[in-house]
N, C-alpha and C positions, 0 to 999 in steps of 0.2 A: 866249731872250735874243737880241735883234738889235741891230745897231749902226747908227747914222745916220752915213753917210759924207758928207764934204764934197762939195758939188756934186750931191748926190742920186744918187751912183753906186750901182750894185747891190752887194749884199754879196758874192756869190760868183759866179765864172764869167766875169767880164768883164775880167779883168786883162790880157788880150792876151798877146802873146809876150814873156815876160820870162825872163831867164836865172836869176833867183833863185827861180823857181817850183819846187815840189817835183818831183823826178824820179819817173818811173813806179815805183809800189810803195813809195815812201818811207814813206807812212803806215802800211804794214803791217809794216815792219821792226821787230824787237825793239829797244826803247830809242830809236827815232828820234823818237817823239812823246811828249810829256809834258803833264800837266795844268798848269793855272795854279798850283795849290797846290804841286805838286812843283817847279815853276819858282821859286816864291817861296822854298822851302826850299833848293834847290840853288844858286840864283844870287843870292838876296837882292834880287830885284826885286819890285815891288808888282803887284797885279792891274791897277791903273790904267796902269802902264808897259806891260803886255802889251796891254791894250785900246787904248792909244794906238798901239802898233805895228800892231795889226789895222786900226785906222781909217785909218792912213796908207798901208796896203797893203804894209807891210814884212813882215808875218807872215800866213801862211795859218792858218786855224783850223778846227776842227770843234767843234760843240757836243755835249755829253754831259750825262747826268744819272744820279746814283746815289741811289736812295731819294728821288727828288724834288728833290735838290739839284743845281742846274745847275753845270757847269764848262766851261772851254774847254780844248781840246787844241791844242797848237801843236807845230811841228816843232823839234826841238832844234837842228838846223843853222841854221835861219833865226833862231831866238831868239839863238843865240850871235853870229851876224853882226850882229843888231840891237843887242845889248848892246855889242859892240865899237864900233859906229858911234855909239851914244849915250853910253856910259860909259867907253869906252877899253879897249884890250886888256889893260892892267895890271890892271884891275878883274876881267876875266874870268879871267885867269891866276891871280890871287889867290884867287878863289872856287873854281876848280877844284882848286887845290893844297890849299886848306883842306878841301875835301870828300874828296880822296884821303887826306890825313893822318888825317881822322876815320875813314875806312874801314880804314886800316892799324891804327890804335890799337884799333879794335873787333875786328879779326881777331886781333891779338896777345892781347887779353884772352880771346877764345874759345879760342885755342890754349893759353894758360896754364891755363884751367879744365880742358881735356881732359888736359893734362899732369899736373895734380894728381890727377885721377881715375885715370890710368894708373899713377902713382907709388904710389898707395894700393893698387891692385890688385896691382902688382908686389910690394909689401911683404907683402901677405896671402899671395900664392903662395909667396914665399920662406920665410915663416914656416911654411906648411903643408908644404913640402918638407923642412925641417929636422926636423920632429917625426915 
């Protein structure tokens, strides 16, 4: 997949000295890069929104493919800055809070399941000790 940039600019490598460029090693840090599909789920943005950010030079990207299906990887920090610039900081805070709440609810449900298993085991052991 390649993008046509306005003015015929090259896709990668000619951005010049910009402070918003990725710092050394950022692409390799765990959780620093995410796919366009993950960005859609976490931040509620469309693929077109991400492509527009790439075309305007606000987002750096790398291309990838899994089982022949192409996807874009973007840096989380740049995507969050772009979302704030385009949609506002309230939008970003709302989405991040919603995601955190979802993760907390999921963790609580898992802990409740483990607790139920432990309670059942405890009851079985107490019953075995009494007899």
